[in-house]
N, C-alpha and C positions, 0 to 999 in steps of 0.2 A: 732914353733907350726903350724901344718897343718890346714889351714882355714876350709876345709871340716870337719875335725875331731872336731874342736872347735864348729862349728855351730851345728853339730849333738849332741855333748855333752850338749850344751845349751838346745836343744829341748828335749833330754832325761831327763834332770833335770826338765824341765817344766812339763813333763808328770808324773814323779815320785812324784812331789810335790802334785799332785792331786790323788795319788793312794788310792783306798779305804782301802787297808791294813794299810795305814798311817792315813787316816782321820777318818775312822769309829770307831775304838776301843775307842778313847778318848772322843767320843761324844755319846756313848750309854747311854740311860736312865737306871735308876735302874729297876729291874724286878717289875712288879705289884703284887698285891695280887691275881689277877686272871690269866687269860691266856694272852699270848703275840702272836699276829697274825701279821706276816710280809707280807706286800704287797709292790710292787714297780715296776718301769718301767724305762728303759733307757739303754744306752750303758754300763753304769757302774753297772747295777742292779745285775747281777750275781756275780761280784766280791764283791760288797757290801754285798750281802747275805752270801757269804762265810766268810767274815770278821765277820759278826754277829754271825754265827754259831761257829766260832773258839773262840770268846770271850764271848759268852753268857754262864752263869752258867749251868753246865750239869744237875743240879737237878731242873732247872726251866723250865716250859712248854714253848715250842717254835714250831710254825708251820707257814705255809704261802705259798705264791706264788709270784714270780716276773717274769717279762717278759723282754727279751733283744733282741737285733738284731740278726738275723741269723749269726752264727759263732762267737758270742761274749759270749757264755756260758763258764762255768768253769768245766763242768762235773757234774755228779749228786751229790747233797748234801744230808745230812742225814735227815734234818728236814724241809728244805725249798725247795719247788719245783721250778725249773727253766724252763720256757718255752721260745721259740724263735719265733719271728714274723718278719714281713716285715718292713723295713725302707730304704729309706724315704717314700716309698709308703705303706700306711696301708693295711693290708690284713685280711682275715678271722681268722687267728691264733691270731692276736692281738685283734680282736673283742671278741673271745672266752675267751682270758686271762682276758680282762677287765670285762666281764660279771661274770667270776668266782671270781674275786676280790671283786666285790660288794656283791656277795653271802657270801663270807668269813667274811666280816665285819658286815653284817646284823645280828641283834639279839645279839650283844655283850652287856655286862653290864658295869656299872660304875667302877667295879674293874678290867676290862680288859684293855689291851694296844694294840693299833694298831701302829706298827712301820713301817713307810713309808720309802722307799729307792728310792729316786727320782734323776734322772740325765738326761742330754740332750739326746734327741731321744725319750723320753717318750711320746711326743705328737702323733707321728705316731704309736707308739707301743700300746698305749691305744686307740684302734680304735673301740669304742662302740658308734655308732651314736645315736643321740637324737631320741625320738619317732617321727615317720613319715619320717625320713631321712634314706635312704638306704646306705649301705656301698659303693656301686658304686657311689652314689652322692658325698660322702665325698672324695673318691679317685679322682674324676674328679676335684673338687674344689682345693684339696691339690696339685695336679699336676700343675694346672694352676697358683696357687700362687707361687710355687717353681720356675717356669720358668719366672715369671713376673718381678723379681727384687725387690719384696716386702721385707721389713725388717721383722725380726723374730717377733717383737711385733705385726705387722699387721697380719702376718700369724697366730700367736697363738690366737689373738683376734677372728678371724673367727673360728678357730678350737674349741675354748672353747664354742662358742655359738651353735655349731652343735654337741656337745658331751653330753652323758649321764653320764660321769664319771669325766671329767676335770672340771676346774674352781671351785674347792672346793666340788664337788658333792661326791667324794670318802670319804672325811672327814665327810660330812653331813650324809652319809649313815652309818657311824660308831658310831654316837652318840647313847647312852651317854658315850661310851668308851673314854678313853684318847687317843689322837693321837699325836705322835711325829714323824715328818718327818726329816730325814737326807738328805740333798740336796747338790749335786755337781753341781755348776752353770756353764752353758754354754752360758749365755746371758749377754749382756751389762747391767750393773746396778745390777746384781745378785738378781733380784726381784723374790721371790718364786712364785708369781702369774703368772709369764711368763715361768719359767723353767718347761719344760714338760707340759706347759699349766696349771700349778698349780692344780693338782688333790686334794691337801689338803689345798689350800690357797683360801681365799675369792678373788673375782674378781672385780677390780674397773672398768674394761672396760664394754662397753655397746653394746646392739644390734645396736644402731645407728652408733657406731664406726666400728662395723663389716661390716655393709652395706656400709659405707663410704670407707672402705679399698677396698672392692670389686669394687666399682665404680671408685676409684682412679687408679686402675690398669686394668680397663676395663675387669674384669672377668665375663664371662657369667656363670650363675648358673642354675642348674635344678630347676624346679618349686617347688619341695619339700623343697629345701634349701631356696628359696625366701620366701615361706610360713612360714618356721620356723623363719627366721630373721625378719619377719614382725609381729610376734606374741608377744605381750607384756608379755604374760605368760611364754615365753621362756627365760626371762632374768636370768642371772646367780646370785648365792648367793653373796651378797656384804659384805664388811667390816662392822662389828658390828652385823652381823647376829648371833643369839644365838647358831647356829649350830657349831660355832667356839670357843665357850667358853673354851673348853678343848683341843684346838689344838695348837701345837707348831711346827713351821717350822724353822729348823736350817740349815743354809748354812755352810757346813763344808769344802768346797774346792772351790776356786775361780780362775778366770783367773789372777787376780792381784798377788795372791800368787805364781802362776806358773811363771809369768814374773819376779818376784823378785828372784826366785830360779835360773832362767837362767842368770839374771844379776850378781849373785854371781859367777857363773862359768866364765863369761866374765871378771869380775874384777880380779879373781885369775890368769887369763891368760894374764893380762897386758893391757886389753882393758877397756876404760871408757864406762860403760853402760849408756844409756839414754832411760828410759821408756817413750815412747810417749803417751801411753794410753792403757787401757785394754778393751776399748769399741769402737774401731774405726769401723765405719759403712760406707756404700756407695757402689757404683759400684766398684767391685774389680779392674777393669782396670783403673778407675780414681784414686783410692787410689795408685795403682802402679805408675802411672805417677807422682802423687804428691810426693811420697816417692823418686822417682828418682831426683826430684828437690831439696829435702832436702839433699840427699847424695851428689849432686853436690855442694851445698853450703858448706858442711863440707870440701870437697876436696879443693875447691877454697879459702875459707875464714875461715875455722876452726869454723864455726857456724852451729847449736847452741851448738856444743861441738867439741873440737879439736880431730883430729885423733891421735893415733889409738882409735877407738871407735866402739860401736855396738848400732845401733838404734833398739829398741825392741818395739813391739806392739802386741796387741791382739784384740779380738772382732770378729764380724761376718760381713764380707762384703757380697755383693750379686752379682749375675750374671743375667743379662737379656739375656736369651738364644735366639740367632738369627741364629747361625750356626748349623752344624750337627756333630761337632767334639766331642772328648772325653775330657770333661773338668770338672773343679771344681774351686771353688773360689780362692784357694791358688795358683794353677798353672796359673790361669787367672791373678792374681796379679803379679806373678813373670814374666810372659811373657810381660806384660805391663811395668814392672820395667826394664826389659832387654832392651826393645826398647827405653825407656826414657834415660837410661844410655848410650846407644850406644857404649858399650864396654869400658867404663871408667875404666882405670887401677886401681887395688887395691881395688875393690869393689866386695864383695861376699854377697850372701844372701841365706836364707832358709825360706820357708813358708810351713807350714803343719798343718793339723788338728790334734789336740791332741787325737782324737779317732782312728786315723789310717786310716780314710776314707775321702778322699776329693771328694765331689760330689758323684757319684755312683760307683766310682772306688775303688778297694781294694789297693789304693795307698794313702799315707798320704799327699804327696806334692812333692816338688822338691828342688834342690839346683841350684843356679845361680852362675856362675863364670865370671871373667872378659872376658874370651874368648867364652862365650856361643854363641853370635851371629856369631862369626867367624867360630866356629865349625859347627853351623847350616848351614851357607852359603856354607861351604865346602861339605856338604851333599845335597845341593840343596834344603834346607828347608827355606821357606820364613816366618820369624817371624810374620810380620804384617798380612799376609794371614792366618796364623794359629790362631792369636788372633781374627781376624774377624770371623773365623769359630768356635770359642770357643773350640779350640783343644789344650789346654795346656798340657794334659796328652800325647797326641800324640807327641807333640814337645819335651818335656823333656824326654819322654821315648826313643825316637830315639837317644838322646844324651847320654843315660845311666845315667841321673842325677835324676831319680825318687827316692823319699824317701819312702821305703816300710818297715813298722813296723809290719804288721799284727794287729789284734785287740788289742788295749791297755787296753780296759775295764775300761776306764775313759773318761771324756770329759769336758774340760774347754775351748772349742772353738779353734779358730785359733791361731797359734803362728807364728810370723814373726820376723826375725832378719836380719839386714843389717850390715855387718861387713866392716869397712873401715880402711885400714892400711895406714901407711906413708912410708912403706919400711922397710926392715929388720933391718937396723941399728937403726932407730928411735924407732922401736918396742922393740928392746932389751934394749934400754935406758929407755923406759917407764916402762919395767918390773923391771929394777934395782931401 
């Protein structure tokens, strides 16, 4: 079994497990007596809308609008309009899409259904600022948060309190219609109020928490943002609000499900899979160093699982940007892992974003091999210097080890697999 091929098959299985074509049809609600209006946002939104069209009864009314990242569309659909907008930086196209969605759900009656299609990336794509806040203000705060190393919960807490559509406001605008949202999770804990900043979910976070997050990461904010966050009237709709009486949020694909699919592939290939968690967070480089220690323990002592094995994990790490390189959290993790392993024989790894985009690059991630550092050194590439410059894409690209998938049109966050063998003879015995 070729290690590269196995790692890639595991990653492909993780992505396939979260495919909208698989997850959407079995979770569709029955058609209502009135109209069905589809609204949605995220990297999976276009593929989810296509799955709805394919499986919705032809004789039942269906219309709507979803917005996805540039390049993540699926071509024109017959009944649902698909728009594309900026991610991770929100732009005017996302602002217009969000405004139109609020218009579409306004004025619906109790016999109508709003079908939400929500996935990761929706926070940036639903870029409708709250009253008094300009799009440029949101862009500046968003950019600073993304570069600060803040966790997604902190980032989305701020985003929700600066939005006219997130934090349940889309669902509130649809009342008294029924709202059913199908959600593909890309966040630790699979909380609908965090995924895409919860456009159809009540928000337990507070203005005080948003202010604290900005202070914790020393984010300077424009005056209009400060005024908004200081205004008690700007608080978001909370659990128990009557606006959510007819709202159902259904998580239909999760990081854990994708990790389990990858584990099955590893098991069939004769490797013992160990899922370390679907919600690992922290600085990507620190997680990489930690994982190198676990891999060394496996090689030296057969703990926490004997080789041949695969250590599998998911979640969303962060990167505090200090350099000027081309980076993303998955390649940052791998570069730190490589340095920590120091060329340890028999250890391979893959880390990639299940949406096909790691950071701002059209590259999903990369593969690490036992001779990664040796090959880099032969090319005159200093791994530690590249890590300090946040240049993971530059590093692995130069070695020809980038993982490029193109848009996968789903998103269940990062996928990491560290494959540890014991040599060919032992591996064949384990398979037997």
